[in-house]
BAVEXDO-338867 format. One record per residue: residue in three letters; x, y, z of N, C-alpha, C in turn. Coordinates in pm, whole numbers, plus 50000, padded with zeros to 5 digits. Example, Ala and Ser with C-alpha at 12.3 -4.5 7.8 and 13.67 -1.06 7.14 Angstrom:
2
ALA513194943150780512304955050780513204967050780;SER512854977550708513674989450714512905000350787;
END
This chain:
337
UNK500734986150012500125001550012500965011650009;UNK500585020349901501595030849950500715045549998;UNK501365052350091500835064150130501415078950094;UNK500245087850120501225100750082502235108250166;UNK503345113450136504435118350223504495133550213;UNK504485144350286505125156750269505905158850313;UNK506885165650291507965175350370507735191150396;UNK507525193450538507015206750538508175212750613;UNK508845226550572509865233750652509415240850817;UNK507995243050836507755248950952507365235851041;UNK507705243951178508085233751296506395229751346;UNK505665239551308503925236551355503325235951258;UNK503035222851202501525218851122499925228951118;UNK499795228951020498675237150984497555228850932;UNK495955230650954495065227150886495335223750733;UNK495735235650670496145232950505497325222750475;UNK498015221050575499055211150533498405197350553;UNK497605195950631496775180750621495925179450517;UNK495085195050473494425192350362495275188550226;UNK496475194350232497425191550089497585176050125;UNK498115172350211498075153350262497145148650197;UNK495615151950209494935146350213494335143950015;UNK494965154649967494285156149845495635148249781;UNK497165148049840497315136149772497255125149794;UNK496435120049879495845105549909494615102349819;UNK493975113549790493025118049652493565111949546;UNK494445118049474495695116749362495625099649400;UNK496175096249489496905080249503495715072149477;UNK494305077749532493495064849544492485066149414;UNK492845075649328492335073749202493075066549097;UNK494525064849117495635059949070495345042449094;UNK495305042149195495615027849291494235020749331;UNK492995030349294491825022849338491645022949456;UNK492355025549559492495023549719492605036249790;UNK491775038249897492365051349944493325048550087;UNK494365055650078495225053450235494605057250334;UNK495175047850456494065052950562495055063550646;UNK495895066950595497055077550672497865083950602;UNK498285089750631500005102550547500875103450672;UNK501955108950600502805113950698503625125650683;UNK503435137050731504265147650741505785150350801;UNK506355149250739507955157050775507925166550810;UNK508355172950909508565192150937509835195351020;UNK509855207551009510555211651123512195212751085;UNK513155212551158514265213451149515045199051234;UNK513735193651292514515179951372513915167051260;UNK512885175051144512645163851052511735151251146;UNK510695162251245509685157451316508645146051176;UNK508575132551258507325126351158505715127151217;UNK505205134451133503575134051210502535123851119;UNK501935115651182501655104251072499585109851126;UNK498825110851005497815119150993496735107050916;UNK495585106851022494545100250999493495107150892;UNK493235099650777492815109950637491085107850610;UNK490745100350688489235100750665488435109350646;UNK488595118950745487985132450761488535140450657;UNK489765143450683490405152650602490215150750409;UNK489905137850371489675137550243488255139350209;UNK487765140750288486105146150250485775156750228;UNK486835167050339487525182750296488095182150152;UNK489185175550148489815177950048488685176149858;UNK488035164749931487025162749844485955174049749;UNK485715178349894484605192549844485505201749773;UNK486645207749837487415216449773487675213149663;UNK488065201149561488505196849454487125202249386;UNK485875197749441484405197949390484265213349321;UNK484425222849431483785235749409484965237449300;UNK486735238149305487395241549212486815236549098;UNK486745225549059485545220848907484885226048872;UNK483845229748976482245240848886483315251148863;UNK483985256148964484575270548915485225269548767;UNK485865259348742486325260148638485805254848491;UNK484435248448532483565248648427482755263048406;UNK482875270348503482045283748460482735293748390;UNK482195297848301482915310848211483305321848289;UNK482855323348391483005337248443484075334748552;UNK485325343848618485975337748687485455342448843;UNK486175336748969485325339349095485355350749119;UNK484755357449234485085373249275485905371649348;UNK486705382149327488095389149373487445390949506;UNK488295384549615488565385849777489615389249828;UNK490495401149829491705399949903491515397450088;UNK492535393650123492375382550279493865382850316;UNK494065378050428495265378250497496095367250418;UNK495895359350335496545351550275497385358250150;UNK496975368850108497475377550017499195377650016;UNK499645383850147501085384850154501795375150116;UNK501435359850104502245350850056501885347149903;UNK501475353249855500685349249700501755356549610;UNK502345352849520502935357749386502085362649289;UNK500495362249321499815372049233498975386549316;UNK499905388949413498925400549507498795408449446;UNK500445417349377500095429049311499315428849226;UNK498865417749126497565418649018496375423649099;UNK496245411649202494625410349235494105424649307;UNK495395432049380495095443249476495175453849332;UNK495505452249233495745464849106493655466249071;UNK493765451149045492345445548984490895451849100;UNK491625449849219490765453649332490565470149382;UNK491715477249291491865494749347491045495349203;UNK491025494249118490495496348958488825494148990;UNK488395486349063486995484149112486405489649237;UNK487505492149289487255499349454486265491649530;UNK486765476049521486215464449576486635471149746;UNK485295464249803485205464549975486215458149988;UNK487255440549957487995438550060489055445050041;UNK489295455350007490415465450020490245470350155;UNK489285472250220489135474550389489625463350430;UNK491165465150511491315452650563490685445150686;UNK489995454550781489265452150889487845444850837;UNK487285445150703486115439150690486265425350665;UNK485215417650741485015406750703484735400050606;UNK484535389150592483405383450487481855386150513;UNK481755383550592480405385950665479785397750650;UNK480925407150670480465420050702480855426550567;UNK481135416750449480995424450315479895419150248;UNK479685404950270477995399350215477435410750272;UNK477015412650396475825421550481475635435250392;UNK476975443350337476935453350267476595447150096;UNK476955439250030476575436749918474775433549914;UNK474215430150033472645427050021472055438150041;UNK472955450350060472375463450087472585475949920;UNK473355463649846473355471649711474535477249723;UNK475905476349797476645487049856477855476849793;UNK478545481749685479285471149652480865477749650;UNK481585487849630482335500249641482845505449801;UNK484175509449792484765516449928484095527949918;UNK483675534949743482995547849778481685549549831;UNK481335540949810479875535849798479615538949976;UNK480585530349998480255528250144480575537450222;UNK481405547650177481615563350270480515570550268;UNK479535569750166478335578850151477055577450266;UNK477505564650360476865559050443476815560550561;UNK478205568850581478585573550661477635588550746;UNK477225585450878476595592950936477165596951132;UNK477415612051115478075610351267476735614651335;UNK476515606651425475965606551531476365610951697;UNK475515617151777475995618651909475435611552011;UNK476395605752087476405597252148475735601052288;UNK474425590752333473595591752445474335594652583;UNK473845604652674474945602552815475115593352827;UNK474175581552878474525570752950475545560452834;UNK475715564752745476885556352660477925562552632;UNK477905574352728479225587252685480615579652713;UNK480845571952865481895565652873482525553352779;UNK481575547352702482015536952603482945539652508;UNK483665533352469484505532752331483685533352232;UNK483705540252122483135543052011483485527551899;UNK482265518651856482985509951769483785512851634;UNK483935505751599485455508751495483955511951308;UNK484455521751291483415522751166483885524151025;UNK483715509750936484115510250824483655519950729;UNK482215527950772481715539150679482725550150675;UNK483265552750776484105568550849485515561650784;UNK486025552550767487265549050733487265550750538;UNK486235547550514485815546850350485755562950337;UNK485165567250431485085586550433486445591050395;UNK487265587250493488605593350526489305589050347;UNK489245576350317489795573950227489245580950077;UNK488125583450074487445592449964487895608449982;UNK487675611950053488095625750071489445628950100;UNK490715618350090491985621150110492565625550240;UNK491675626250351492305630750456491985625650591;UNK492405626650697492085620450852490815626950930;UNK490415616150964489215618851032489155614151179;UNK488695623751252489165621551387487645618751462;UNK487445607851537485995608451594486195604751731;UNK487535605651808487265608351948488905610651981;UNK489025613552115489765620752177491245607552221;UNK492335607852147493375596452188493535595452324;UNK494155588052420494415587952534495815586552552;UNK496415595852508497915593952508498835597452612;UNK499425587552690500255594352836501515590252822;UNK502425604752767503925597852795504385605552901;UNK505015595453019504915602853154506695602953198;UNK507455593153097508685591353106509455593152972;UNK510835584452955511465586852866510935574152766;UNK510505576652661510115570452520511035562352508;UNK510915549852517511685538352463510945531052321;UNK511625531852184510315527552079510745510852083;UNK510245503252059510445489852089509485481551957;UNK510955474451918510265464451793510715452851769;UNK510155440951763510295428151771510105419551697;UNK510875414651669510615399251523511085387251609;UNK510665377851540510425363351554509845356451482;UNK510015343351508509705333451410508375324751466;UNK506925330251458505895322551495505915307151536;UNK505815301551402505895287951453506855280551519;UNK508105287951557508915284151627508735288451782;UNK507975300851785508055302151923509235311651962;UNK510025316651885511605319851924511725336951833;UNK512165344351965512155360251905513635357351897;UNK514015364651806515595366351757516085379251766;UNK515055388051735515565403951729514675413051819;UNK515525422051891514855431451970515525441151968;UNK514375452351911515155468251806514615476151930;UNK515455487851970515135496452043515705512852034;UNK514855520952029515335536751996514905542452090;UNK516125549652150515965564152264516365573352203;UNK515735586552256515775599552208516755606552289;UNK518185606652275519355611752379518735628652381;UNK519725634152409519865654052411520275656252289;UNK521155646952193521015654852117521315644451945;UNK520795628851969520585625251891519885613351935;UNK519295602151811518595588051843519715575151869;UNK519825571551972520545555452006519655546151978;UNK520645539951928519575528151853520205513451888;UNK519825505151944519865490251977519375476951911;UNK520215470051870519715459951785519715447551855;UNK519715439651943520025428351982519465414051942;UNK520175405751871520055394851818520675382651826;UNK519845373551833520305359351870520345348951730;UNK521585343051730521895335051634521125324651649;UNK520385319951781520065305651798519055308551896;UNK518025298451960516975297552079517835299152161;UNK519205291652163519845295352324520315309452341;UNK520355316052216520575327352277519395339352322;UNK517885335352312517045340152337517385346952465;UNK517445341352574517375346052707518505357852685;UNK519485351552638520675363652643520255378552593;UNK519485376052493519045387752443518185398152528;UNK517165389652592516095394152688516435400652838;UNK517955393452857518775398752946519265412752907;UNK519545414052811520455425652748519595435652758;UNK518115432852706517465441252674516945448052793;UNK516545440852924516135447453041517485454753101;UNK518355450153080519825459853123519865473353060;UNK519485470052897519515483752859518525493552891;UNK517435488552879516135497152958516255499453098;UNK517065492053153517355497453326518105508553309;UNK519135511153243520005525553229519375537253215;UNK518005535453154517255550353133516785559253219;UNK516275567553215515545572753328514235571153288;UNK513445570253386512155562753372511575555753239;UNK512025545853180511545540753077510355536953073;UNK510135543452924507835539652913508055533652725;UNK507755524152772508115516752599506705518752524;UNK507135525452392505865525952289506315518052142;UNK505225511652144505255500551997503945501251940;UNK503665494951836502625497551750501795479251745;UNK500895478551785500215465651741500475456251898;UNK499975444851923499835438252030500935428852025;UNK502265430751954502975415451946504275417352036;UNK504255429252069505445435352177504555429452286;UNK503615431352327502855432752463503025414152460;UNK502555408152360502915391952417503975388152411;UNK505285394052358506555390852382506795393952529;UNK506555406852559507015409952726506045399052813;UNK504765392952824504465387352888505275370952878;UNK505535366552739505995352652720507585356152828;UNK508355363152766509275367552800509505365252950;UNK508855369953017508655371153167508385354753206;UNK507245350653126506815336953178507955331853150;UNK508425329453066509745318352999511055323053108;UNK511735334553119513035334953198513125341953303;UNK511675350153353511515357753478512155370953472;UNK511885375653579512805385353625514315386353583;UNK514275398653554516255397253612516675402553763;UNK517625391853817517585395154001517865409754024;UNK518475413553927519005428953958517935437453930;UNK517065438253867515725444153878514335436953927;UNK514145435354032512785426154049511855437954037;UNK510625433253966509485437553975509675448953859;UNK510685449553723510775459053665509955457953514;UNK510005445653486509165438953355507805441253417;UNK507055440253547505735444653557505775461653539;UNK506335469453600506265485453557506245483753428;UNK507655481253354507345480653190505855481353137;UNK505535468553167504615465753087503625474653117;UNK503195480753281502165487553316502335498253245;UNK503475504653238503405519653178503325517252997;UNK503645510152932504025507352814502495513252759;UNK502905517352601501935526752538502055517752410;UNK500695509252382500355504052240499575517252149;UNK500605519252019499845534351956498965529051916;UNK498675518551846497555510151792496395512551837;UNK496375505451994495175509152074494585524152123;UNK495795529252106495555547852123494645550752013;UNK494815549751881494175554851765492895546151732;UNK493115531851753491705524251725490805529751748;UNK489615531951620488415537451661488535549951697;UNK489565555851679489525573151713489995579651591;UNK490925579251537491905581351449491645573051298;UNK490645581451198490945572951086491995577850955;UNK492935569050931493765573650803492915571550661;UNK493595580450624493305580950459493855563850384;UNK494065553050476494795541050418493815531550442;UNK494055520450325493185506350340493285498450488;UNK494335503550557494445495750667495195504550776;UNK495455497450878495845506551021497075499851031;UNK497435492850941499365488050916500145501450933;UNK501105499251038502135506051039502735511450925;UNK503495502450821504025508950744502805512150620;UNK501585512950597500475519150506500335532950560;UNK500265537450717500025546150751501535554350779;UNK502935550550777503995557650827503955562950610;UNK503995553050543504225559350400503155570150407;UNK502125567950428500615581050399501495595450441;UNK501945594650561503035604650670504225605950612;UNK504625601250472505705606650400506805597950456;UNK506915586550510507995582350580508405568550479;UNK509495563150491510245551650391511055542750459;UNK510515531850419511905521250451512695517850366;UNK514215518750409515135516050349514665503950263;UNK514475491750279514095480150252512555482250192;UNK512505485550027511145486749992509685477050009;UNK510445465050006509725450950034509565445750183;UNK510325456050270510025454750410508505450850477;UNK508465436750539507185433850597507395423250693;UNK506335421750784506735409750861507335395350795;UNK506645395050678506675382050617507935380550536;UNK508575390150495509975394750429510905392350550;UNK510735395350697511485393750802511725380950844;UNK510735371950800511035360450834511915349750726;UNK511275359250609512375350750514513485353050503;UNK514045367850551515265368050505516195362250672;UNK515325360050769515955351750858516525341750800;UNK515475330250758515815319950679516805320850606;UNK516895328350530518265326550446519105332750522;UNK519325340750600520285341450662520825330650768;UNK519905320850828520515305350895520735297250783;UNK520645294750674521175290950581522475296950539;UNK522895308750445523835312250436525005321050519;UNK524355327850656524945331350741525695343950636;UNK524735353150559525525362850494524955373550569;UNK525765385250610525425398250661524355404350645;UNK524365408950501523065414750410521625414050459;UNK521545396850488520095392950569519895398950679;UNK520985399150754520855400750901520725420150906;UNK521125423350808521165437750805519945444850764;UNK519235437350650517755437150591517005433450698;UNK516945425750802516005421650893516165436051009;UNK517175438651009517495452451120516365462651089;UNK516385461050970515675478550891513885475150909;UNK513335464150951512215463950923511155472851058;UNK512145475451128510945486051280511655498551267;UNK512615500451161513205516651188513075520751039;
END
């Protein structure tokens, strides 16, 4: 009996990996006229072997193949929908250009498929159409203390008018020395390999890049990070998004406090500022998402690497691990700055 075997470079398997294995099993069953009961996936740097029962996955794979066959028989192309997988697709540029030509609602990064279908049911198919549905409303006094919900219509209006709209007062409190933090890691390994810091001194910006060659050096850069920040007068971490919040929580749980600075990590986390949470549902930039790089480009800033992104950082890190060429390390260091 033949069974399907796949090689996956990632440490952690995803449902898509198992679905692809089931597709391989469908091909084998067509040729051999006997469905294999299981398959194997060899994955990660240690070449771990996972044995996957295939009965349920083959049903799902067959359904997907049926959908593809139906679409292939249809002369009309499938509806274009941008989603989170676009970043890893070679056709991203072409699809995004098509979406912009039609002003498709999926350009708005926070809109879910359910929300898009709801707008379609109302006859609204473009970002411009959605922008005309925005109506400013005064809050009842009993709801004055509640944060305003995010408004896709106001985001669309900001894009149509090409100007920033403010829907609330951001609560930004800088009470110490700002320390700008950016962290890079490899999610499926649960490994943080780069901690970037930038601090404004009296006459210049001081930048620190703490790099781990492998997992064994993760604790080393964590302790170096704590030592560096502890030398700053009343440090207050500033970052964009929840990734750094998760980093601080995990590193504290993994390695604990530095003996020389008891309670220091808790103080840092309590005083830290996530800029994204400060502006969320309060400041609407004329950009399709609230991504840092998209907003920064709107404000006139540029990255030294034009294609810098979280996905690019993972790719450069992987290339560095194979080739050990400094250019990949330098490219990764530019992601946050």
